[in-house]
N, C-alpha and C positions, 0 to 999 in steps of 0.2 A: 438619452444621455442626461444625467442630472448633475454631474460634477466633473471637475477637471481630472480627478483621480480616475474616473471611469473612462474618460477620453484617453488618458495616458495608458491605461490597461489595454484598450483597444489598439492603440498605436504599437505597444510592445508586442502584442499577439501578432499583428500584421507584419511587423519587422522580422519576427522569428520565422513566419511562413515564407516571406520573401527570401530569407537566407536559405531555406530549404529548396527553393526553386532556382536561384541565381548562382553565379560564380562557378560554373562547371569547369572542372579540370580533367586531364587525362587519367588521373588516379581515382576519380570519383566513380562510384557505382551510380548508374543512371536508371531510373524507373520512369518509363514513358507510358502514359495513358492515352489511348485513342479517343479523341474528343471531337470527331466529326459528328454530323447530325445523327448518323446511325448509332454511334457510340453513346451519345447523349440520350437518345431515345431509349436505348437499352439499359441505361442506368450508370453511365460512366462518371457523371458528376459526383454522385455519392461515393463512388470508388476512389476518385481523385481526392476528395475531401478526407476519406478514411486513410488513404496513404499519407497525406500531409500530416494528419493528426498522429498517426502511428509513428512515423519517422521523427516527428517533433517530440512526442511524449517519451520515446526511447532515447532521445538525444543522440541520434546516430550522426556522427560527423562523416563527411565524405560520401554521403548519400544524397542525391538530388532527385527530386520528383519534377518531371516536366510533362508537357502535353504535346500531342501531335494531332494531325488531321486524321484522315482515314488510314487505317492500317491494312485495308484491303480485303477483309473477310467479314462483312457486315453481319452475317448470320451467327458469328461467334463472339460478337460484342457482349459486354464490355471486355476489351482486350488490354493487357498490360505486358509490356516488354521490359525485361530486366537485362541490363548490360553491366556485367562485372568485368573490370579490366583483366585481360589475359584469358578470359573464358568465353565460350560460345554464348550467344544471345539466347535467352529463354523467353518464349512467348506463352503467357497464360491467357486462357480464354474463359468466357462466361464467368468473369470475376464478380464477386459480390463484396459489399463492405465487410461481411463476416469473414470471407476468404482472405481479405487483406491482412488481418492479424496473423494468420497462419503463414502467409507468404513472407511477410516481413520477419517474423520470428524464426521461421525455419530457413528460408533462402537467404535473406539479406543479413541476418545476424549470424546464423550457424553454417551457412554455405551449402545447405541441402535443398535441392530443387523439390518443390511440392508437386509430385507427379500427377496427382488427381486433377490438377487444373492446367497441365501442360497440353499444348495443342496436339502433340503426338498421340495423346490418350483419348481424344474426343472422336 
């Protein structure tokens, strides 16, 4: 850090990220990333970061990205669960940061489940 402006920019970025994670309501779409040691070892941290960036860059309101511990199927990590109010939970498996863009644009924005990453198709 070399200036107050740089510090303020970092603060603004982190506050936006916190807004993406906190204040969950019943009307919010919730995206949960499995972040137990198995998930982290399989690459869940870059997936979580990609989700946060994608939701933030698209300025999606009512979408919260959270993390959980073990989702129960270590061999299928990184796993992402999507909870849309009034719809059945969708579990995506073997998610990559590249897949995140497709999941967000197709499922979260347009409401179409991305079948190629759904647990039923693995």
